[in-house]
C-alpha positions in Angstrom: 124.7 118.2 100.3 127.0 121.2 100.6 130.0 119.4 99.0 127.9 117.9 96.3 126.4 121.3 95.3 129.7 123.0 95.5 131.3 120.4 93.3 128.7 120.5 90.8 128.5 124.3 90.5 132.3 124.7 90.4 132.8 122.0 87.8 130.0 123.6 85.7 132.0 126.9 85.8 135.2 125.1 84.9 133.5 123.1 82.0 131.9 126.3 80.6 134.4 129.1 81.1 137.7 128.0 82.6 138.5 124.9 80.4 138.7 126.9 77.2 141.3 129.3 78.6 144.0 126.6 78.7 145.5 124.5 76.0 143.8 121.0 75.8 147.1 119.2 77.0 146.7 121.0 80.4 143.6 118.8 81.1 142.3 121.5 83.3 138.8 120.1 83.7 140.2 116.5 84.6 142.6 118.1 87.3 139.7 120.0 88.9 137.3 117.0 88.7 139.9 114.6 90.3 140.8 116.9 93.1 137.1 117.5 93.9 136.4 113.8 93.6 139.2 112.8 95.8 138.2 115.2 98.6 134.5 114.2 98.4 135.6 110.5 98.4 137.8 111.0 101.4 135.0 112.6 103.4 132.7 109.9 102.4 135.1 107.3 103.5 135.8 109.2 106.8 131.9 109.2 107.5 131.6 105.5 106.5 134.2 104.5 108.9 132.6 106.3 111.8 129.6 105.2 113.9 126.5 105.9 111.7 122.9 105.7 112.6 120.6 103.6 110.2 119.2 106.8 108.4 122.9 107.9 107.8 123.9 104.7 106.4 120.9 104.9 104.0 121.8 108.5 103.0 125.5 107.7 102.4 124.5 104.6 100.3 122.1 106.8 98.4 125.0 109.2 97.6 127.4 106.4 96.5 124.8 104.6 94.3 122.5 107.3 93.2 123.0 111.1 93.8 126.7 111.2 92.9 126.9 108.8 89.9 123.4 109.8 88.4 122.3 113.2 89.6 125.7 114.9 89.7 128.0 113.1 87.1 125.2 112.7 84.5 124.3 116.4 84.7 123.8 117.7 81.1 126.3 120.4 81.6 129.0 117.9 83.0 128.4 114.5 81.6 130.5 114.9 78.4 133.5 116.2 80.2 133.2 113.7 83.3 132.9 110.8 80.9 136.5 111.5 79.8 137.6 111.4 83.5 137.6 108.0 85.2 136.6 109.0 88.8 135.4 105.8 90.2 133.0 105.5 93.1 132.9 107.6 96.3 133.7 104.6 98.4 135.9 101.5 98.0 133.7 98.5 97.0 134.6 96.6 100.3 133.4 99.6 102.4 130.3 100.1 100.3 129.5 96.3 100.7 130.1 96.6 104.4 127.5 99.5 104.6 125.0 97.6 102.4 125.2 94.6 104.8 124.7 96.9 107.8 121.7 98.5 106.1 120.2 95.2 105.0 120.3 93.6 108.5 119.0 96.7 110.1 116.0 96.9 107.6 115.4 93.2 108.0 115.2 93.5 111.7 113.1 96.6 111.6 110.5 94.9 109.3 110.5 91.7 111.4 109.8 93.6 114.6 107.1 95.8 113.0 105.3 92.6 111.8 105.7 91.1 115.2 104.2 94.2 116.9 101.4 94.3 114.3 100.4 90.8 115.1 100.4 91.4 118.8 98.1 94.4 118.2 95.8 92.2 116.1 95.7 89.5 118.7 94.8 92.1 121.3 91.9 93.4 119.1 90.5 89.8 118.9 90.2 89.9 122.6 88.2 93.2 122.8 84.5 93.2 122.8 84.4 94.8 119.5 83.3 93.9 115.9 86.0 94.1 113.2 86.0 96.9 110.8 84.4 96.7 107.4 86.3 97.6 104.1 84.1 97.7 101.1 81.2 96.1 103.0 83.3 93.1 104.2 84.9 92.3 107.5 88.6 92.8 107.3 91.6 93.7 109.4 93.1 96.8 107.9 95.9 96.8 110.5 96.9 93.3 109.6 96.3 92.8 105.9 97.3 96.3 104.7 99.9 97.4 107.3 101.9 94.1 106.9 101.9 94.4 103.0 102.7 98.1 103.0 105.5 97.6 105.5 107.2 94.9 103.2 106.5 96.9 100.0 107.8 100.2 101.4 111.0 98.6 102.8 111.6 97.0 99.4 111.0 100.3 97.5 113.5 102.2 99.8 116.2 99.5 99.1 115.5 99.7 95.3 116.0 103.4 95.6 119.5 102.8 96.6 120.3 100.3 93.9 118.6 97.3 92.1 121.1 94.9 93.6 120.3 96.1 97.1 116.6 96.0 96.4 116.8 92.4 95.2 118.9 91.3 98.3 116.4 92.8 100.7 113.5 91.2 98.8 115.1 87.8 99.2 115.5 88.4 103.0 112.0 89.7 103.4 110.5 86.8 101.5 112.0 84.5 104.3 110.5 86.8 107.0 107.0 86.7 105.5 106.4 83.0 105.8 107.7 83.1 109.4 105.2 85.9 110.2 102.3 84.0 108.5 103.0 80.9 110.5 102.9 83.0 113.6 99.6 84.5 112.4 98.1 81.2 111.6 99.1 79.7 115.0 97.5 82.7 116.8 94.4 82.5 114.8 94.1 78.8 115.3 94.4 79.3 119.0 91.8 82.0 118.9 89.3 79.7 117.0 89.9 77.0 119.5 89.6 79.0 122.7 87.3 81.9 121.9 84.0 80.2 120.5 82.0 82.1 123.0 83.3 85.5 122.1 80.4 87.8 121.1 82.0 88.7 117.8 83.5 85.2 117.1 82.1 84.9 113.6 82.9 88.3 112.3 86.4 87.9 113.5 86.8 84.5 111.7 85.4 86.1 108.5 87.7 89.2 108.8 90.7 86.8 109.0 89.7 84.6 106.1 89.2 87.7 104.1 92.9 88.8 105.0 94.1 85.7 103.2 93.4 87.0 99.7 95.5 90.1 100.5 98.4 87.9 101.7 98.3 85.8 98.6 
């Protein structure tokens, strides 16, 4: 953030005031821009090659795909001058791709584990001597129906905020995880239906799960 702010502010000063003090052939703005970019890119590469936590990978990818090319380089005070300078990306494409794959794998595992924990909690609730909650007057599982959908949607949204391509790739991966989760859910529900017919709230629990189906569709 400090580097980005410094680069943006300094290049704005160069574009507005310093550039016009030199003859055009000196390419003053280009020289400043290239030096700032090279330093920024070297730091980004250094970070990318070190051990990064998941949140750091997400932040670095956000800089590579969003903050740097869009928020900084498309700034109204700099865009015209920067368009004349071919600065390239903050990271080599191979390194950027490597980070994307790490992020996608981590996000996929996180969502998968989250869905599994959610189902375990739901199964535990079926065993309790408690009537399911009602939403809009109907028995429904807010934990299962709403939490699962929100987990997948928010994960997709975060990925799309990095780039459209990353968002599409994660969507493809999660669309493979969802059927696997639904199969586990179905198997657990069938098991409950078969073994828990004497449960005091058997019928409301059945209705709640049937009502979940509409949300999942």
